[in-house]
C-alpha positions in Angstrom: -26.0 -16.3 8.8 -29.3 -15.1 7.3 -29.4 -12.7 4.3 -32.3 -11.0 2.5 -33.0 -7.9 0.4 -36.4 -6.4 0.3 -37.9 -3.9 -2.3 -41.0 -2.4 -0.9 -43.8 -0.1 -2.2 -44.5 1.4 1.2 -42.7 2.1 4.5 -45.5 0.2 6.3 -44.7 -3.0 4.4 -41.0 -2.7 5.2 -41.7 -2.0 8.9 -43.8 -5.2 9.0 -41.0 -7.2 7.4 -38.5 -5.8 9.9 -40.8 -6.7 12.8 -41.1 -10.3 11.6 -37.3 -10.7 11.2 -36.6 -9.2 14.7 -38.8 -11.7 16.4 -36.7 -14.6 15.0 -33.2 -13.0 15.0 -33.2 -10.5 17.9 -30.2 -12.2 19.5 -28.1 -11.8 16.3 -25.9 -9.0 15.1 -27.7 -7.1 12.3 -26.0 -5.5 9.3 -28.3 -3.3 7.3 -28.4 -0.9 4.4 -31.5 1.2 3.9 -32.3 3.5 1.0 -33.4 7.0 2.1 -36.2 7.6 -0.5 -38.9 7.9 2.1 -40.6 10.9 3.7 -38.8 12.1 6.8 -41.2 10.8 9.4 -41.3 7.4 7.7 -37.5 7.3 7.4 -37.1 8.1 11.1 -39.4 5.3 12.0 -37.6 2.8 9.8 -34.2 3.8 11.3 -35.6 3.5 14.8 -36.9 0.0 14.1 -33.6 -1.1 12.5 -31.3 0.3 15.2 -33.3 -1.3 17.9 -33.6 -4.6 16.0 -31.1 -6.3 18.4 -28.6 -5.3 21.0 -26.0 -4.9 18.3 -26.7 -3.3 14.9 -24.5 -1.9 12.2 -25.9 0.0 9.2 -25.9 2.9 6.8 -28.1 4.8 4.4 -27.4 3.6 0.8 -28.9 4.5 -2.5 -32.1 2.8 -4.0 -31.3 -0.3 -5.9 -32.0 -0.6 -9.7 -35.5 -1.9 -9.9 -38.7 -1.9 -12.0 -39.5 1.5 -10.3 -37.1 4.0 -8.8 -39.8 4.7 -6.2 -39.3 1.4 -4.5 -37.7 1.4 -1.0 -34.8 -1.0 -0.6 -33.4 -2.5 2.6 -30.9 -5.3 2.9 -30.4 -7.5 6.0 -27.6 -9.7 7.2 -28.0 -11.5 10.6 -24.9 -13.1 12.2 -24.5 -15.1 15.4 -22.8 -12.9 18.1 -20.1 -15.5 18.6 -19.1 -15.3 14.9 -19.2 -11.5 14.4 -17.4 -8.6 15.9 -19.1 -5.2 15.2 -16.6 -2.2 15.1 -16.5 1.5 14.6 -13.5 3.3 13.0 -12.4 6.9 13.3 -9.1 6.3 11.5 -8.5 9.4 9.3 -8.4 8.9 5.5 -7.4 11.2 2.7 -9.1 13.2 0.0 -9.4 12.0 -3.6 -6.2 12.7 -5.6 -6.2 15.3 -8.4 -3.7 15.8 -11.1 -0.8 18.1 -10.1 -2.3 18.7 -6.6 -1.7 17.1 -3.2 -4.5 16.9 -0.7 -3.3 17.0 2.8 -4.0 14.2 5.2 -7.6 14.4 6.3 -8.5 14.8 10.0 -12.1 13.9 10.5 -14.2 15.9 13.0 -16.9 18.5 13.2 -14.5 21.3 12.3 -12.5 19.2 9.8 -11.3 20.9 6.6 -9.5 19.4 3.6 -6.5 21.7 3.0 -4.8 21.9 -0.4 -1.2 22.6 -1.0 0.1 23.3 -4.5 3.1 21.3 -5.5 5.1 21.0 -8.7 3.8 18.3 -11.0 7.2 17.1 -12.0 9.4 14.4 -10.4 7.4 13.4 -7.3 6.9 10.0 -5.8 3.1 10.3 -5.7 2.7 6.9 -4.1 4.9 8.0 -1.2 3.1 11.3 -0.9 -0.4 9.7 -0.8 0.7 6.8 1.5 2.2 9.0 4.1 0.6 8.7 7.6 -1.5 5.9 6.3 0.8 2.9 6.9 1.0 2.9 10.7 -2.6 3.1 11.7 -3.9 1.2 14.7 -6.9 -0.9 14.2 -10.4 0.0 15.6 -10.4 -0.8 19.3 -12.8 -3.8 18.8 -10.3 -5.5 16.4 -7.0 -4.7 18.2 -6.9 -8.0 20.2 -8.0 -10.3 17.4 -5.6 -12.8 15.9 -5.2 -12.3 12.1 -5.9 -16.0 11.7 -9.3 -16.0 13.2 -10.9 -13.3 10.9 -11.8 -14.4 7.4 -14.1 -11.7 6.1 -14.5 -8.0 6.9 -17.5 -5.9 5.7 -17.8 -2.1 6.3 -19.7 1.1 5.4 -17.6 4.2 5.1 -17.5 7.9 4.3 -15.6 9.1 1.3 -12.1 8.7 2.9 -11.7 5.0 4.0 -8.0 4.7 3.2 -6.7 4.8 6.8 -9.0 1.9 7.7 -8.4 -0.1 4.6 -4.7 0.2 5.1 -5.0 -0.8 8.8 -7.1 -3.9 7.8 -4.0 -5.2 5.9 -3.1 -6.7 9.3 -5.7 -9.4 8.4 -4.0 -10.7 5.2 -6.1 -13.9 5.1 -9.4 -12.1 5.1 -11.3 -10.6 2.1 -12.4 -7.0 2.9 -15.3 -5.2 1.2 -16.4 -1.7 1.9 -19.4 0.4 0.6 -19.2 4.2 0.3 -22.4 5.2 2.1 -24.9 7.5 0.3 -24.4 11.2 0.3 -27.1 12.5 2.7 -26.6 16.3 3.4 -30.1 17.1 2.1 -31.7 14.1 3.8 -30.3 13.9 7.3 -28.0 17.0 7.4 -24.9 14.7 7.5 -22.4 14.1 4.7 -23.1 10.4 5.2 -25.3 8.6 7.7 -23.8 5.6 9.6 -25.2 3.6 12.5 -23.8 1.5 15.3 -26.3 0.5 17.9 -28.4 3.6 18.7 -25.5 6.0 17.7 -25.5 7.9 14.4 -22.2 9.0 12.8 -21.5 11.3 9.9 -17.9 10.3 9.3 -15.5 7.4 9.6 -16.7 3.8 9.2 -18.7 1.0 10.8 -18.5 -2.7 10.0 -18.3 -6.3 11.1 -15.4 -8.8 11.2 -16.5 -12.4 10.7 -15.0 -15.5 12.2 -15.0 -18.9 10.5 -16.8 -17.6 7.4 -14.4 -17.6 4.5 -16.0 -16.1 1.4 -15.2 -16.2 -2.3 -14.7 -12.6 -3.4 -15.5 -11.6 -7.0 -15.9 -8.4 -9.0 -18.0 -7.8 -12.2 -18.3 -4.8 -14.4 -21.9 -5.0 -15.8 -22.5 -3.4 -19.1 -18.9 -2.6 -19.8 -17.7 -3.5 -23.3 -14.0 -3.9 -24.5 -12.9 -1.0 -26.6 -9.3 -2.2 -27.5 -7.0 -5.1 -27.5 -5.0 -5.8 -24.4 -1.9 -3.6 -24.0 1.1 -3.4 -21.6 1.8 -0.4 -19.3 5.3 0.9 -20.1 5.3 4.1 -18.0 3.1 5.2 -15.1 3.4 7.6 -12.1 0.9 8.2 -9.4 -2.6 8.0 -10.9 -1.2 8.9 -14.4 -0.6 6.4 -17.2 2.1 8.0 -19.3 2.6 5.3 -22.0 1.1 2.1 -23.2 3.2 -0.1 -25.5 5.6 3.0 -25.5 2.8 4.9 -27.2 0.6 7.9 -26.2 -2.3 6.4 -24.2 -4.8 9.2 -24.9 -4.2 9.0 -28.7 -4.7 5.2 -28.4 -8.0 5.8 -26.6 -9.2 8.3 -29.2 -8.3 5.9 -32.0 -10.2 3.1 -30.3 -13.2 5.4 -29.9 -13.1 6.3 -33.6 -12.6 2.7 -34.7 -15.6 1.6 -32.6 -17.8 4.2 -34.3 -18.7 5.8 -31.0 -20.1 9.3 -31.2 -17.3 11.8 -31.6 -15.8 13.0 -28.3 -12.8 15.2 -27.7 -10.1 14.6 -25.2 -11.1 17.7 -23.2 -14.5 16.2 -22.5 -13.3 12.8 -21.3 -13.4 14.0 -17.7 -17.1 14.6 -18.0 -17.8 11.0 -19.2 -17.8 8.0 -17.0 -18.2 5.6 -20.0 -14.5 5.2 -20.7 -12.4 3.1 -18.3 -9.1 1.3 -18.1 -9.0 -2.3 -16.7 -6.1 -4.4 -15.4 -6.4 -8.0 -16.7 -5.8 -11.3 -15.0 -6.1 -14.5 -17.1 -7.5 -12.3 -19.8 -10.4 -11.0 -17.7 -10.9 -7.6 -16.0 -9.6 -7.8 -12.5 -9.7 -4.1 -11.5 -11.2 -1.2 -13.5 -11.2 2.6 -13.0 -12.6 5.6 -14.8 -10.5 7.7 -17.1 -10.6 11.3 -15.7 -8.8 13.1 -18.5 -6.2 12.8 -21.2 -3.6 14.9 -22.9 -3.1 14.0 -26.6 0.1 16.1 -26.9 1.9 15.1 -23.6 0.4 11.6 -23.6 -0.6 11.5 -19.9 -4.0 9.9 -18.9 -5.4 10.5 -15.4 -7.4 7.7 -13.7 -9.9 8.0 -10.9 -7.7 5.9 -8.7 -5.1 6.2 -6.0 -2.5 4.7 -8.3 -2.2 3.7 -12.0 -1.5 0.1 -13.0 2.2 -0.7 -12.5 4.7 -1.0 -15.4 4.3 -4.4 -17.0 0.6 -4.8 -16.1 -1.7 -5.9 -18.9 -4.6 -3.5 -19.4 -7.5 -2.8 -21.8 -9.8 0.1 -22.5 -13.5 -0.5 -21.8 -16.6 1.5 -22.7 -20.1 1.7 -21.2 -22.8 2.8 -23.7 -24.9 5.7 -22.4 -28.0 3.6 -23.2 -27.0 0.9 -20.8 -29.5 0.6 -18.0 -28.7 -0.5 -14.5 -30.2 -3.9 -13.6 -29.8 -6.4 -10.8 -28.1 -9.6 -12.1 -30.3 -12.6 -12.1 -27.8 -14.7 -10.2 -28.5 -12.4 -7.2 -32.3 -12.4 -7.5 -32.5 -16.1 -8.2 -29.3 -17.9 -7.0 -28.6 -20.9 -9.1 -27.3 -23.0 -6.2 -27.6 -22.9 -2.4 -25.4 -20.0 -1.3 -25.3 -16.7 0.6 -24.2 -13.7 -1.4 -23.4 -10.2 -0.1 -22.9 -7.6 -2.9 -22.3 -3.9 -3.4 -23.3 -2.5 -6.7 -22.4 0.9 -8.1 -25.6 2.8 -9.3 -25.8 5.8 -11.6 -26.0 9.1 -9.9 -29.5 10.2 -9.0 -30.5 13.8 -9.0 -33.3 13.3 -6.6 -35.1 10.5 -4.8 -38.7 9.5 -5.5 -40.8 8.6 -2.5 -42.5 5.1 -2.6 -46.2 4.8 -3.4 -48.6 2.2 -2.1 -50.1 1.9 -5.5 -49.1 -1.4 -7.2 -49.7 -5.1 -7.4 -49.7 -7.1 -4.2 -51.6 -6.4 -1.1 -48.7 -6.5 1.3 -46.8 -3.7 -0.4 -43.7 -5.8 -0.9 -42.6 -5.9 -4.5 -39.6 -8.3 -4.3 -37.7 -10.3 -1.7 -34.3 -11.7 -2.7 -33.6 -14.5 -0.3 -30.0 -15.4 0.7 -28.8 -12.2 -0.9 -27.7 -8.9 0.7 -27.4 -6.2 -2.0 -26.7 -2.5 -1.4 -26.2 0.3 -3.9 -23.9 3.2 -3.9 -23.2 6.1 -6.2 -19.8 6.5 -4.7 -18.9 2.8 -5.3 -17.0 0.2 -3.2 -13.5 -0.5 -2.0 -12.2 -4.0 -2.2 -9.2 -6.1 -1.0 -9.6 -9.7 -2.1 -7.6 -12.4 -0.3 -6.1 -15.4 -2.1 -3.7 -18.0 -0.6 -3.4 -16.0 2.6 -2.4 -12.7 0.9 -4.6 -9.7 0.3 -4.4 -7.4 -2.7 -3.8 -3.7 -2.1 -7.2 -1.9 -1.4 -8.7 -0.4 -4.5 -11.9 1.4 -5.2 -14.5 1.3 -8.1 -17.0 4.0 -8.9 -18.1 2.7 -12.4 -21.8 2.3 -12.7 -22.5 -1.4 -13.0 -19.5 -2.3 -10.9 -20.5 -5.2 -8.6 -18.4 -6.7 -5.8 -19.6 -9.8 -4.2 -18.7 -12.1 -1.3 -20.2 -15.6 -1.6 -20.5 -18.3 1.0 -21.6 -21.9 0.1 -24.5 -23.1 2.3 
């Protein structure tokens, strides 16, 4: 495999880099993620160049990477030998994001698709059963149906906002680590909710990806910029995406007390839903293993809603974390300058951008290329990533992270 990430000051310099790569790797499968912060004619030209790079290409439009200038174009490249890589396209339906006290019906994707909502009582409901209905018996994408679970070690994909059908189906490969990126929202750029590519075809829903043979990766997750806000606690009651008690105490009151003790600017429980700074992490060996945003809290009833399909189970060790508003998004040095020979593919959650800035040719360097990260594929997303790490032949349940600074990586030793 060959990985690289390019930050460029001009579309012309990126086009030149793509041309040089295609001459050497035109017989490989290309996986790419391109930021859309270019003028429409330039973006169309870049997409045409990438989708005709080789006979088989998989890609998406992603958000610009954190960099010295938000005006830099970013494009990530991963080239795989055809005998070691199976490209696929998924149209498996997913589900809408859960909301407190409301059930979103199973999502059927298509040009006329609608997400219907049905009110249900918020009392004694098995939310896990409700959310998991119709998602447990999905067939795999056609390209993956005949593969043996033992021959696939890593699966990488780009998805729309509802990947749950696919991520559940991929559980049929328990020995492989799976990592998905929520593609950038592009309605005002391409007229599509998201923009996905497989060969010369463009899709606005579903997912595209690659399954890799004989390429076992080490999967890891970091939460850059997050600081602990409390001591570890144990979940004593939870339901659906609600944490009802921690250490048999009111979780929202515990969070508000932790905020006050930390001297953080005063914030009321009613405004927690408007702040992504506060999160709850599950711990393994004393370190954050999974982390999700706190959507809202009720000091009187005690319930705390998480931006997650399910809350940590009873008995899980958890901890509150906080991301200061002043924290800036940066690319970790271990990705820009790997300390040892290795290939790393990473998906990083970037803060929401109100608008994209087009690149400028003004800057140092005559070739218009600001940075090249060798042996690294790094793509950004405002929506986050979905992960299912495998250890000892067993995969964890798929979970998603949308916390700015969240970074999921797959690493291969060279």
